[in-house]
N, C-alpha and C positions, 0 to 999 in steps of 0.2 A: 361515609364514602359506599355509592355504591359501587354492588358490585356487577359490570354487565353480566354475569348471569344470572341475578336477583331476578326474579318474575314473583309477580302478584298474586299467585296462586299456590294451594299444598297438593302439591305430585300426587300424593297417597291418597287425597279427597277423589281425584279425579278417575284414577282406575277403580274408587268404590261404590264410583255412581249410579243408581242401579238402573237395568234398563226395560225402560217399560216399550211399548207395542205404541207406532205411531201410527194414525189412522192416514197422517199424510204423509205421501211416502217421499216429498219432496223434501219433508221436513229431517226424515231419516238423511236422505241423503247428506241435507248439511252436517247432521248432526258427525257423520262420517267422517267430510273432510273435516270436521272442527278437531275430530280424534285423531286423526293423522299429523295433523298441522301438529299440536300437541305431543305427539310421538316421535315428530322433526325436533321440535326445540327441546324436548327430553332428552334423546340422544344427542344432540349439541352440547348440551347444558353437561353432561354423565364427562361424554368426552373432553370437554373444556377443563372439567374439574382433575381431572383423571390424569391432565398432562402439564396443566400450570405449570409441575415443578421443575418439566424436561426441559431438555434445550431447545431452544426455537425450531435447528434443523430439524431436526428431531418430530419436533412438532407438527412439522411440513410433511414431516412423510406419513407419520399415525393420525391423520386428521382427514389427510384425504384417503386412506382409507374408511374411516368414518363416513365420508361425505359421501361415499359409492355407496353403501347403503342407504343411506339416507335419501338420497337422487334415484335409487332404484324402487324404495317402495313410495316416494313421491312420485317417479311415474307408473305405477301400475294402475289402471283402473278397476279395480276393485275395492272391495270392501273386507276389513279383518274382524273377525271376533274377539274379543280381549287380551284371550291365550295368545293370538296372533302378534298383535301388539308386542304382547312382554317379551315374545322369543324378537322379535324383530331386537328391540330394545339389549336383553340380552346377549346376543350375536353380534351388534355391534362394538360394543362391550368388549367381548371375548377375542372379535378382531382386531381390536387395539392395544391392546393387554398383551397380544402375540407379536404384532407387530414392535410393541414397545420394548420389549424382552429382546427381541433379535435386534433389535438399532441397537440397543444397552450391551449389547454382547459386541457387536461391531467395533463399536468406540472405543470400548475395553482392549478387543485385541489389537485395533489400530495404536494406541495407547502406547500397549504391551511392547506393538513391534518396534513401532519409534524409539522409545526408550529404550530395547536391546541392539538397536543398531547405533548407539552412540548421539543419536539428537538431542538436542537442550529438548529441555519444555516447550519452547516455545514453540520448535521445527515440528513440536509434537502435535501441540494443540492446532495450529493455524490449520490444517483444513478441514477442521471441526466447524470453519469462520468462515465460509468464502465471502463474505457477505460485509467485514470488517478487515480491518488491518490488528495485528494483535502486535503490540511493540510493548517492550518494557521499560520504562523508564524510573533512577529514583528507588529503583525496586521494585516498583508498581509496573501489574500487569494492565495494560488501559488496552479496549477493545475500542477503535475508531472504526464509525461506518465509512466505507467507502463512497465517494460522494459523484455520482456518477455525471454529473454536469460539468466534471473536471477532464481535459481530455486523457483518453486511457491507451496506454502502450499494447503492442500486439505480442511480444518480446513471446519465443515459446522455447520451454529447456530442449525440444525437440532436434531444434536448429543449430543448438549449441554444439560448439566443437570444443573439450578440452586437450591439447596435444601433450605430451610428454613432458615436456619443460616446464607444465603447467602454463602456460599463453593460453588465452580462450581469442576465440573465432565464431563467428556469429554467420554461417553456411542457409543461402536458399539456392535452393535447384541445383545443388550441388556447385553452386561456386561461392566462395569467399564474400562477401558482401562488408563486412568491417573492414576498419580502418584501425593500425595501432597504432599508440599512443603510449608516452608518459607524461611526466609531472614533476621538476623536477626545483630543486633549491641550493642552498649553499652546504644544505645536509649530503647531497652528491658528493661536494668533492668538485676537483680536476674530470673534466668529462670529455670524454674522445668524440667530438659528432662525427665525424667519419665512422668510425665503427658502427656508434651509433646508428646511420642512417645506414646499413649496410645490414645493420640485422634487423634491416623492414620496418623500422620505426618511420610514420610518415606525420605525426603533430605530437608534439611540444608544446605545454603552458610552463609558461617560467615564470617565478614568483619576486611579482616586483618587492611587495614587502608583507611585515609583518609587526601589527601591531599586540604589547606586550597583553596576557590576560591578567596579570596585577597590574602592571607597573601601568597600562595604558598609555605608553610611548612608541607613535610609530618607528620606525625601525627598516630602512632600505635594505636588502638582502643584497650584500656584499660582493655575488655572482652572476647579481644579474646581466650585465654588459657583459659579460663574457661569454654566457651563455645564451642570449640572444645573436651572438657574432655568428657565436659559433653553430649552432643552429641552423640559421639563416645559410650562412657555407655552406655548409652539407645540404643544403635543398629539403628540409625538414620542417614543414608548414610552424608556426608560432602563434602561441598566441599568450595572454597573461594571466596572472590574479593576485589578489593581495588576501591574506589570512587577518582579516577586520577582530574585533573584537571592539568595534566601536559603540557607544553606549547613547551617543546626541547628533544631530544633526551637524553640527561644526566639526564632528569629527569622521563623518561619515563622507562629509566632502572635503576633508583633509585627506582621504585616503583616497580618493577619487582624483584629486586635481592634482597629489605626484603620480598617480598609475598616467595620465594624461601626458604630466611634461614627461616622463620618461622613457614614455613607448613614441614618442611625435619623431624621431630622428629612424625609425623603422616601419618595415610592411608587414604589420598587423594581418594576417589572413585569418587566423582563428579566434574567435569572443575576445571579452575582457572580462574575467569572471571575478565575483566577488564570491568570497568565502567564508561561509558563514555557518559558524558551529559551535555547540556548548562544549567548553569544558571539563571532562568529564577527570572526576580524582583532584578537582582542584574549585577552588571558588574562584570560577570566573568571570570578571565583571558584566560580559555579554549574559551571563548567565543569567541575572536578574531579572535580564525587561522581560513584559508582559510579550504574548503574541500578535498584539498589534505592531507595540513598538518594533519590535523587534523586522514586521514587517513591512514597516513605515521608513523603515529605517535602510533596508536590500530594495526597498523601491527607488529612494529617493538616488540611491545611487546606479541601479540600471540607469532611471531616466537620464543622471547627468552624462554617463559614459556615451547615450542612446543622442544625447544632443550633441556631442563632440561627434557625428559623426560614425561611432562604431557596433557592435552588438555584443550587448551584456551577456552575461551568461549566469545562471545561480546554481553553486555547490553546494550540495547540500545529502544529507544520510537520512534513515529511515524515521529514526524520533525527529529530525528538523523538520522532517515532509510532514508527518504525522500531528507532533503537536506543539513546533515550535514555531511556523509561517504558514501563515493564511495565503492557500498552494492561489486559491479563487482570485486573490487581488494581484498576486504575481503570475497567473496566469498565462501572459500572452509573452513570456522571456521564457528562453531555453535553460534548459536546467541539466545537470553535469548532476552526478546519482551516484552515491558512494555506499558500496553492500559487497560483503566479501563474503556470499557463497550465490551457491549457482543455479539455484531454485527460481529467480527470477521473479520472486513473490512480490515486492512489489507493484501495484496497478498502472499510477498514474506514467503519465507521458515525460519522458527524458532522452537526451542527443546522445549522452555520453554516459559509461560506463564504469568508473574505477571499482577494480575487480579484485584488486591487491592493493597489500604495499610492501611487500617482501618481494617482489618479483624480481630479475633476475637479466640485463640486457647487457650486450657487447659493451667496449668502451665505456663505461661505470663500474665503479667499484662496490662491491654495499649493493642492499635493495634500493629498491626503486619502484614507486606507484602504475601498476599500470593501468591501462584503459584499450576502449574500443567507445570507438563511433559508429552505429549501427547504419551513419549515411554521411557525404564528407560535411564537415562541420566548417569547409571555404568554400570560395566560389568558383570557382570549375571557371 
């Protein structure tokens, strides 16, 4: 295959071309211009050859330095001797070398500092790839280009306030704008919802049912009714979710219809959520679906819920969003994102952030999932 830097002339033969006096000065001028163009081509060629091995982000910086030199040559309305042109080429190459060495040193120092600070390899490498999402799945590092056509979030770490209790808040202009929430299932056991409300919890997602990742059996959550009534009576806004392991349309519709039947007696302020997850460390039945199949099943659930008059939402994590769902197809539906670091790395839009699975709230014994919504997820 032809290289993009493959040219049809011999570079050394260009430099050794005999100099001859020209009677016609216009011809001489043309030759000088042509010679300068050759220099520009060679500078670009040399710069490209030297940095092809280098990381894309470093290439950007070093190529800018080389481009500055070549643009300077191009803009000057003067003639160059052979020696001057050689010097310009050597100058550009040397500048590129120095920039590459400095950039390499910065990267090595950044990696060293990150690892010494206790960061994982992934956390250490991510800042060097600002145009990609770096995700580890099944022991493999994936560099997924960020899709500019998808809605992006504008959350910043500077606005994140972490209390001594580990609770997260999002602050703008000195005011907490986020809303405190939890999600619960039978695993939390008996809950004192009045105490939960007194602890500042504004919304709660109650699990309706779970499908076994091995058996495929759909099982209702035995604490659903009690949790729904307790949360509503305590003045907490409620939404619901189903933990899906559906592998076909029939199973998705079974899950959606069960949810609709169970929530019919209640006032649902928050979304109805399709919890689509990969089962880690086990052979989950939904793990084997293709991206297209998983996306279509998620879409079917959301459409069914929406057609029934409720607001659907999709729960997912980094791996699902980067590798296992087509977010463009699901763009119109709100997202609930699970991520247990405080770096706000995920670029795409989401309304709710599940930031911990080991939170503590009054009225609940043991761990509970903690969430914040960046705006009200209910009608005021």
